[in-house]
N, C-alpha and C positions, 0 to 999 in steps of 0.2 A: 357590330352595331354602331360603334363610334365612327368607323370608316364611312358607313352609310350617311350618318349625320353630317360628316365633313363634306362628302360629295354633294349632298343636297344643299348644304350651305354654300358651296362653291357655285352651284348652278343658280341659286337665288341671288347671290352677290355678284356674279360675273358681270352683270350689266351696269352696276353702279360703283363697284369697288375694285381697283386694280388688284391683280392676283398677288403681286409682291407685298402690297400694303396689308392685304388680308393675312397672308402667311406670316408676316411680321407680328401682327396682332395675335394670331394663334400661338406663335412661338413664345410671345411675351406672356400670354395668359398661362401657358404651360409652365414657364419658368416661375411665374408668380405663385402658381399652385404648389410647385415643388418647394419653393422657399417658404411658403406659408406653413406647409406641413412640418418642415424642419424647425421653424421658429415656434410653432405651436408646441412641438415636443420639448424644445428648450424652455419655453415659458412654463410648461407643466413641471419640468425638472426643477426649475428655480423655485416655483411655488412649493414643491415638495421639500426642497432643501430649506426654505425659509421656515416651514412648519416644523421640520426636524430640528432646526436650530433653536426654535422657541421651546420645544419639548426638552431638548438636552440642557438648555439654559435653566429651565425650571428644576430639572433633576439635580444640577450642580448646586443651585440655591438650597434645595432641600437637604443635600448632603452637608452643606456648610452649617445649616441650622442644627442638624443632628450632631455634627462634630462639636459644635459649641456646647450643646447640652451634655454630651459625653465628657467634654473637658471640664465643665463646671462640676459634674458629679464626681469625677475622679479627683479633682482638686479638693472637694469637700472631704472625700474619704481619706485623701492624703493628709489633710490637716488634722482630722480626727485621730488617725493612726499615729501621727507625729506627737499629738498630745498624750495619747496612751503610752507611747514609747518613752516620752520624757518622764511620765509618772513612774513607769517601771524602773527607769534608771535611778530615780530618787529612792524608791522602795528597796532596790537592790543595794544601794550604798548604805541605807539604814540597816538592812539585815547584816551586811558585812561588818558594820560597826558593832551591832548587837552580838554577832557571832564572836568577834574578837574579845568582847567584854565578858561573854559568858562561857567561852569554850573550856574554862577551867572549873566550871561549877558542877560538871558531871558528864559522864559519857552519854547518858540518855538525852539530856538537854542538847548536848552537842550534836548528837545524831539527828535529832529532830530539826535543829536549825540547819544542819548540813543538807538534809533532804529537802527542806523548804527552799534553801538557797539554790540547790540544783534545779528544782522545779521552776523557780523564778527565772533562772538563767535560760532554761529551755524555752519558757514562754517568751522571754526577752528576745531570744534568737529568732523565734518564729515571727514575732512582730517585726523584727528588723528585716527579715527576709521578705515579708509581705510588703513592708514599706519600700524596699528597693524595687520590688516588682511593680508596685503602683507608680513609683517614680519613673521607671523606664517606660511604662505604658502611657503615663501622662506626657512625657517628652515626645513620644511617637505621635500621640493624638494632637499635641500642639503643633508639631511640624506639619502633619497632614492638614490641620486646620489652616495653617498659614499658607500652604500651597493652594488649597481650594479657594481661600479668600483672595489670594493674588490673582488666580484665574478668573474669578467672578469680577474682581475689580477691573482686570484687563478687558473683559467682555463688556462690562458696563461702560468703560471709557471708550471702547471702540464704537459701541452703539451710540453713545453721546456724540462722538466725532461725526459719525455718519448722519445723525439727525441734524447736527449743526450745519454740516456741509450741504445737506438737502435743503435746509431752511435758507441758507445763504444763496444757493443756486436758484431757489424759487424766487427770491427777491430780485436776483439779477434778471431772470426771465421775465418777471412781471414788469420790471422797470423798462426792459428793452421793448416790450409789447404794449406799453402803457397807452400809446396813441391809437391803438386798435380796439380798446375795451368797449367803446360805444358801437362797434361794428360786429358784435356777436362773438367776441373773444374773451375767454376767462382763463385764469391761472389759479389752480387750487393745489394744496398739499394734503394728502390723506394716505393712511396706511403706509407711511414711509416713502411714498412716491409723489411725483409732481405730474399733474394732469393739465395739459394745455388743450383747451377745447376751442375749435374754430367752427362757427356756423358756415354752412356751405355757401351762403350768400357772399361771404368775404372772399372765398377762394374760387368758386366755379359758377359758370352760367348753368342754367337748368339742363340736366342730362349730360353735361360736358365733363370731360376728364382733364381739360387744359386749365391750368391755374391762371386766374386773372392777375392783372398787373398789381392791383392793390394787395391781393392776397400774397403775391410773390414778395412784396416788400416786407410783410410780416414774417414770412418764412426765412428770408435772408437775415433779418434781425435776430431771429431765434437761432439760426445756424451760427452766427458770430459768437453767441454766448456759449453754444454747446461744443464748438469745434476743439476747444482745449480741454474739455472734460473727457479724459480717456477711460475713466472707471465707471461708465454708465451703460445701461442696457436701454435702448429706446425703441418703443413699439409705436408705429403709426397705424391707427385704425380708421377705416372708412365706414361711415354709417349713412343710411338712407332712410327715407320715410316709407310708408306702405304703398304708395302709388306704384303700380306696375309699369315697367317700361314696355313700350310697343315700338320695336325698331327691327328693321331687317339687317342692320349693321351693328357693329359692336359699339357700346356695350348693349347686350340683349337682355340683361336681367339686373336686378338690384345687387345681387351678389357680385357680378362682374363689374358693375359701376363702382361699388364700394372698394373693391380691390384695386382697380385701375386708378381711382382717385388717391388711394394711399400710396401707390408707387409713383404717381406724379409728384406728390408732396416730397417723397424721398429723393426723387431726381433733383428737385429744386434745392433741397438741403445739401446734397453732395456736390452739385455743380457750383454752388456759391460758398463753399467752405472747404476746410481740410478735414472734415469729419471722417472717421474710420468706418467704411461700409459694414465692417463686421459687427459694429455696435447697433445696427439698424435692422428692424424687421417690419415688413408690410403685412397688414392683416385687413380682411374685409369682414364686416359684421352684418352687412345688408340692413334689413329693417328690424332685426330681432333684439336690439338693445336700445330701445327708446328711452330718452330722459324725461319726456313729457308726452304722454299719449294724446293730449289735447292740442299739442302745438307741433305740427309737422316741420315747421321751419327750424326748431331747436333740434329735432331728431336728425335732420340733414346736416351732418357735421363731420369734421376730422378731429380725432382725439390723438394727441401725442403724449404717450405715457413714458415718463423718464424715471428709471429705477436705478438705485445705487448698486454697486458691485458688492456682494456679500462674502467674497473670498477671505478677507481679513478675519471676519467673525468665525468662519469655518476653521481657519487655521488655529485660532485660539481654542475652540471647542475640541479639536482633534489633537491638541498638544499632549504629549505623554506626561 
């Protein structure tokens, strides 16, 4: 079926599009589709990891709160038992003195005192053993609490560093693109990511996949900011309006137009910087993620989504 479509396409396009150019476009679309599938899978994996990270972070915090409660309870029991132990020591000393004083008063009294003394000694030993057990348990709980608190502190510090770095990067990006804000460009930070949104009028002529000169300037400025940021994942998404394309040549659909525009933006970023291609992903959203159903111009856009690397947080969570 696919072969028939290709043959029909070749027959239709033969009169107006050179075969080599058409083949290049077909190969490029195939490559984009394969890369899109791979990066979609990676994006889903990272989203799953982020949710897993949040769940495991909540479990760690809950464990810390439980350990704090256990430590407080054991500490109270320890102090109560210590007080009882001290009282028993005083009573034992008093009995020993009374025994020494009265041991000559008679065998019966001596036997009673001896029995009571032995009973107190047994009880005293039991209290002492329980005290030592609680003391050992308290030390174990305190050590475990300290370890969990340290891990939570490390995780909170790493999250803080990530948020501060994202905030600083957002400021750099916004400053670099300040001159384009009146031309349909916005920079926002949400959900721990930076979203650079460019309306199509800044980048492309109607139906075109070639970046215009003014749009290229904005992309070059953005590339200068991002080329030294090695710990980022960057997704370039193409979006269109709901108007259907009517064309015998490529792009033939809004899906194809959105993907090709995304790859054109990536070409500009890579050509004008030292950015690592492994950090980038091109994606086409076609018409299905509008930002304003009543404003087609806003829906025709490129969104560059800049995400921080979460490896440091996973390393802390998975630490033994």
